[in-house]
matplotlib code that plots the C-alpha trace (Angstrom):
import matplotlib.pyplot as plt

x = [81.4, 78.7, 75.9, 73.8, 75.9, 76.6, 72.7, 72.3, 74.6, 73.5, 70.1, 71.1, 72.8, 69.5, 67.5, 70.0, 69.4, 65.5, 65.4, 67.3, 64.8, 62.1, 63.3, 66.1, 68.1, 70.5, 69.4, 70.1, 70.0, 69.8, 72.8, 72.3, 71.1, 73.3, 75.8, 79.5, 81.3, 79.0, 80.2, 84.0, 86.0, 86.7, 87.7, 84.4, 83.2, 79.5, 79.5, 76.5, 75.8, 72.9, 71.2, 72.9, 76.4, 77.7, 79.2, 76.9, 79.3, 81.8, 83.1, 84.7, 87.2, 90.5, 91.4, 89.0, 87.1, 84.3, 81.7, 81.4, 77.9, 78.0, 80.8, 78.2, 75.5, 78.0, 79.5, 76.0, 75.2, 78.3, 78.2, 74.8, 75.2, 78.6, 80.6, 82.0, 82.2, 78.3, 75.3, 73.9, 71.2, 67.7, 65.1, 63.4, 67.1, 66.7, 64.8, 67.1, 70.1, 72.3, 74.9, 78.1, 80.0, 83.6, 84.8, 88.7, 91.7, 94.1, 96.8, 100.4, 103.1, 105.0, 108.6, 110.1, 113.5, 112.7, 109.6, 109.7, 109.2, 106.4, 105.2, 105.4, 103.7, 100.7, 97.9, 95.1, 91.2, 92.6, 94.9, 93.5, 96.2, 96.7, 99.4, 100.6, 103.3, 103.3, 99.9, 98.5, 97.2, 94.5, 93.2, 91.7, 89.6, 90.6, 87.5, 88.6, 91.3, 88.1, 88.2, 92.1, 93.4, 97.2, 99.8, 101.0, 97.9, 96.3, 99.5, 99.1, 95.4, 95.6, 99.0, 96.6, 93.5, 95.9, 96.9, 100.6, 102.5, 101.0, 104.4, 105.5, 105.3, 108.3, 110.5, 110.2, 109.6, 105.7, 104.6, 102.3, 100.5, 98.0, 95.2, 92.4, 88.2, 85.8, 83.0, 79.4, 76.7, 72.7, 70.5, 67.7, 65.2]
y = [90.0, 89.4, 92.1, 89.9, 89.5, 93.1, 93.5, 91.2, 92.5, 96.2, 94.8, 93.0, 95.8, 97.9, 94.8, 94.5, 97.8, 97.8, 94.4, 96.0, 98.9, 96.6, 93.8, 95.4, 92.3, 91.5, 89.8, 86.2, 85.0, 81.0, 80.7, 77.4, 78.8, 81.6, 81.7, 80.5, 84.0, 85.5, 82.8, 83.5, 85.3, 88.7, 92.1, 94.4, 97.8, 99.3, 103.1, 105.1, 108.7, 111.4, 112.1, 115.0, 113.2, 113.7, 110.6, 109.1, 106.1, 103.8, 100.7, 97.8, 94.9, 95.3, 91.4, 88.8, 87.8, 85.8, 85.0, 88.2, 88.5, 88.2, 90.4, 93.0, 92.7, 93.3, 96.2, 97.6, 97.6, 99.0, 101.8, 102.4, 102.7, 102.5, 105.0, 107.0, 110.1, 110.0, 109.7, 106.6, 105.7, 106.8, 104.5, 108.0, 108.4, 105.1, 106.5, 109.2, 106.7, 105.9, 102.5, 101.8, 98.4, 98.2, 94.5, 94.4, 92.9, 91.4, 94.7, 94.1, 96.0, 98.7, 98.7, 101.9, 103.5, 107.3, 109.5, 110.0, 106.1, 106.0, 108.9, 107.5, 104.0, 105.3, 105.2, 107.4, 106.4, 102.9, 102.3, 101.8, 102.9, 101.8, 103.0, 101.6, 102.6, 100.6, 100.3, 103.0, 102.7, 104.3, 103.3, 105.0, 103.1, 103.9, 106.5, 108.8, 110.1, 111.9, 113.9, 114.0, 114.2, 115.6, 112.4, 114.5, 115.6, 112.0, 110.7, 113.8, 113.4, 109.1, 110.1, 112.3, 110.0, 107.3, 109.8, 110.7, 113.4, 114.5, 114.6, 110.6, 109.1, 111.4, 109.5, 105.9, 104.8, 103.7, 100.7, 101.2, 98.7, 99.3, 97.5, 97.6, 97.8, 96.8, 99.5, 99.2, 101.4, 101.4, 103.2, 104.8, 106.2]
z = [95.9, 93.8, 93.6, 95.1, 98.1, 98.2, 98.0, 100.8, 102.9, 102.4, 103.5, 106.3, 108.0, 108.0, 109.3, 111.6, 113.0, 112.6, 114.5, 117.3, 117.6, 117.5, 119.8, 121.6, 120.3, 117.6, 114.5, 114.0, 110.9, 109.8, 107.6, 105.6, 102.6, 102.7, 99.5, 100.6, 99.9, 102.5, 105.0, 103.9, 107.4, 106.2, 107.7, 107.4, 108.6, 108.5, 108.1, 108.4, 106.8, 107.2, 103.9, 104.0, 103.7, 107.2, 109.1, 111.9, 112.9, 111.7, 113.0, 111.9, 111.9, 109.8, 110.1, 109.3, 112.6, 111.6, 108.8, 106.8, 107.4, 111.0, 111.2, 109.0, 111.7, 114.5, 113.0, 112.1, 115.9, 116.6, 114.2, 115.1, 119.3, 120.1, 117.9, 120.9, 118.6, 118.3, 120.7, 120.1, 117.0, 117.4, 115.8, 114.2, 112.2, 110.3, 107.5, 106.6, 106.8, 104.5, 104.3, 103.3, 103.9, 102.8, 102.4, 103.1, 102.2, 104.5, 105.3, 104.5, 106.0, 104.0, 104.5, 103.7, 104.5, 103.7, 104.0, 100.4, 99.7, 102.1, 99.9, 96.9, 98.0, 99.0, 96.4, 97.2, 96.8, 96.7, 99.9, 103.6, 105.9, 109.3, 111.6, 114.8, 117.2, 120.6, 121.6, 119.7, 116.2, 114.0, 110.3, 107.5, 105.0, 101.4, 101.0, 103.8, 100.9, 99.2, 102.2, 102.9, 99.2, 100.7, 101.3, 104.1, 105.5, 105.6, 107.5, 110.1, 110.6, 111.1, 113.3, 115.6, 115.3, 117.1, 119.5, 118.3, 117.6, 114.1, 112.6, 114.1, 110.8, 109.2, 112.0, 110.9, 114.1, 113.2, 111.4, 108.1, 107.0, 103.8, 102.6, 99.9, 100.4, 97.9, 99.2, 98.1, 99.0, 100.0, 97.1, 98.8, 96.7]

ax = plt.figure().add_subplot(projection="3d")
ax.plot(x, y, z, "-o")
ax.set_aspect("equal")
plt.show()
């Protein structure tokens, strides 16, 4: 994604939250002058961090749902107001908030027959991982590898996030999907 598009999306995410606190409504954008790549359907995540680096909200869509700019608007609001791990964001927090946006590739299923092959196929800091078993699923974006560097711990934590047994990934009964993400950060001064 072009630098201008990245900067636009970061600004859009912040404006979305500011607009919501000022009006109580979702921001509406006239897309007539938007670059074509901003109108492409893509999976996106919006991640909010405090200025000390603590997670404050992260919501997104893995699969393309709508134009990337619309997905960023929806996910910025959801990350700030609907992430069940946190209380809703307050307007006073906006000044100390940093925003990251992840633009995802389409996930592909990783076929493996042995745990060794699964572990060997994972690329830390490159691959986002989805696990699914029945109706339960969870994902970690590629940047989660910065916090959980061990592949076995990564998969164990992902199983717990999905509500599965911690060692479920070792059974061969979970489906594993991989994707990559282009991640860009707001640079606040």
